[in-house]
C-alpha positions in Angstrom: 74.2 101.9 105.3 76.7 103.9 104.8 80.4 103.2 105.4 83.7 105.7 104.9 86.9 103.0 105.3 89.9 105.4 106.3 91.1 103.7 109.6 89.9 100.3 111.5 89.2 102.2 114.1 86.5 104.6 112.4 85.4 101.3 109.9 84.7 99.7 113.5 82.4 102.6 114.8 80.4 102.3 111.2 80.1 99.0 111.6 78.7 98.8 115.1 76.3 101.9 113.9 75.3 99.4 110.7 74.3 96.8 112.9 72.1 98.9 115.8 70.4 100.6 112.8 69.3 97.4 111.0 69.7 94.8 113.8 71.8 93.4 111.0 75.2 91.4 112.3 78.0 92.5 109.9 79.9 89.0 109.0 83.6 89.1 110.6 84.6 86.2 108.0 86.7 87.0 104.7 84.0 86.4 101.3 80.6 87.5 100.2 77.5 87.9 102.2 74.0 88.7 101.2 71.6 89.4 103.9 67.9 90.1 103.0 66.2 91.4 106.7 62.6 93.4 106.4 62.3 94.1 102.6 66.3 95.5 102.6 68.9 93.6 101.3 72.2 94.1 102.1 75.9 93.1 100.4 78.6 92.7 102.3 82.1 91.9 101.1 84.9 91.9 103.6 88.6 91.4 103.3 90.5 93.4 105.7 87.6 96.1 106.0 84.3 95.3 105.7 82.9 96.6 102.5 79.3 97.5 102.4 77.5 97.7 99.2 73.7 98.3 98.1 71.3 98.6 95.1 70.9 101.7 92.8 74.3 103.1 94.7 77.0 105.4 93.3 79.9 105.0 94.7 83.3 107.3 95.4 86.4 104.6 95.5 89.9 105.6 96.4 93.0 103.5 96.2 96.2 104.3 96.7 99.7 103.1 94.9 101.7 101.0 97.6 104.9 99.1 95.6 106.3 102.6 94.1 106.5 106.1 95.7 105.4 107.9 92.6 103.4 107.0 89.4 105.2 108.7 86.3 103.1 110.1 83.3 103.3 106.9 81.2 102.2 104.6 84.2 99.1 107.2 84.9 98.0 106.4 81.6 97.9 102.9 82.0 95.7 103.4 85.2 93.2 105.8 83.4 93.2 103.4 80.3 92.0 100.4 82.6 89.5 103.1 84.5 88.0 103.7 80.9 88.2 100.3 80.1 85.6 98.9 82.4 83.3 101.9 81.5 79.8 100.4 80.2 81.1 96.6 81.3 80.8 96.7 84.9 80.4 100.5 85.9 79.2 103.6 84.6 82.0 105.7 85.3 81.2 109.3 85.9 84.6 110.5 86.8 88.2 109.5 87.3 91.1 111.1 88.3 95.0 109.4 88.4 97.1 111.1 90.7 100.8 110.4 91.3 99.9 108.4 94.2 96.4 107.4 94.1 93.5 106.9 92.1 89.9 108.5 92.5 86.8 107.2 90.7 82.8 108.5 91.2 80.8 105.3 89.2 77.7 103.5 89.5 77.7 99.8 89.4 75.9 98.2 86.1 73.7 95.0 86.3 74.4 91.9 85.4 72.6 89.6 83.5 71.4 88.2 86.8 69.6 91.7 87.5 72.5 92.3 90.2 74.9 94.8 90.8 78.6 94.1 90.1 80.1 93.5 93.3 82.9 96.1 94.2 85.5 93.1 94.6 84.9 92.0 90.8 84.8 96.1 89.8 88.0 96.9 91.5 90.0 93.6 90.7 89.4 94.2 87.0 90.8 97.8 87.3 93.4 97.2 89.8 94.8 93.9 88.5 95.6 94.4 84.5 96.8 98.0 85.7 99.4 96.7 88.2 100.3 93.8 85.4 100.6 96.2 82.6 102.4 99.5 85.1 105.0 97.0 86.4 106.0 95.8 82.9 106.5 99.2 82.1 108.4 99.5 85.1 110.2 96.3 85.1 109.6 95.4 88.3 107.2 93.0 89.8 105.3 92.8 93.1 102.5 94.8 94.4 101.7 98.0 92.8 98.2 98.9 94.6 96.7 98.5 98.3 95.1 95.4 98.9 91.9 98.1 100.5 89.9 100.4 98.4 88.2 103.4 100.4 84.9 103.3 99.5 81.8 105.9 100.2 77.9 105.1 99.0 77.0 108.5 98.0 73.8 110.2 100.0 71.5 112.2 98.3 73.2 115.5 97.6 77.0 114.2 97.7 77.4 113.7 94.1 78.3 116.8 93.0 80.4 117.3 95.5 82.7 114.3 95.0 82.4 115.4 91.1 83.9 118.5 92.3 86.7 116.8 94.5 87.6 115.2 91.7 87.9 117.9 89.4 89.9 120.0 91.9 92.0 117.1 93.3 94.8 117.7 90.5 94.6 121.5 91.1 94.7 121.4 94.7 97.7 119.3 94.5 99.4 121.7 92.1 99.5 119.8 89.6 98.1 122.1 87.0 96.3 125.6 87.0 92.9 124.8 85.1 91.4 121.1 85.3 90.8 120.7 81.7 95.1 120.9 81.5 95.0 118.0 83.5 95.5 114.7 80.9 94.9 112.1 83.7 91.3 113.7 84.7 88.0 112.6 82.8 84.5 113.4 83.3 81.6 111.7 81.5 80.5 114.4 79.5 76.4 115.7 80.1 75.9 114.8 83.3 72.8 116.7 84.0 71.8 114.5 87.4 72.9 111.2 89.7 72.5 108.3 87.6 71.0 104.8 88.7 72.3 101.5 87.6 70.7 100.0 84.9 72.3 96.3 82.6 75.9 96.4 81.4 75.7 96.3 77.6 74.4 93.5 75.3 77.8 92.8 74.1 79.6 92.0 77.4 77.2 89.3 77.9 77.7 87.6 74.6 81.4 87.6 75.0 81.3 85.8 78.4 
C-alpha cells in the first residue's frame, strides 16, 4: 500500500492500484478514514491528495516553501528546531535536512496512548504550523509559508538506507557544501543500526496532555 505523491495524475493511478489490490475504495471526501478488511487495517487522510497510512511504517516526507522563494539561514534553523522538537513526541526521527526551498524528513510515527500511530496530519501540523509562525515572525511577514500538501512515501523493504543516503547527499548535490558534516541544517540519528519499528511515545508526553 504505497503512495508516492508527486502529481495529481500519478496520485490517481496509485489510488486506483491500491483499490484494485485491496478491494477497498479510497474515500473521496476530505477527512480521516479507517477501514479494516481481511485482517488489514488501513488509514486514509485526504486533503487535496489522499495520504495512505499504515501501522509499522517509516515515512519519507517532503514539504516545500510556498510563501517565500528562499529560506535564509536563520529560518532554516527554526525549521530544524521544530522538526527536532517532535522527535520522541509524535515521531522517531531518523534524519532530516532543511534546504533553502524544501524540507526532507525520514521518520517512524510513534504510538499514542491508544496504541495507534500518530497520523501524518497530526505530525505535519505539529511541525509546519509552529515553524511557519516563528519564521513569519522573524521575517516580519504574514500568510502561508509552507505548501498545504506534503509528499510522502511509505518505505518498502530496502528503501530506508537509500532515502537516508539521499537526505545526506542532498546539500552536496545542491552545491551547498562539499561534505555532509559541514551543512548545519542536516540532522542524522546516531547509531542507526536497522530500520526501526514504531513504539509508544515517551510517557512524559501523555502526562502533559
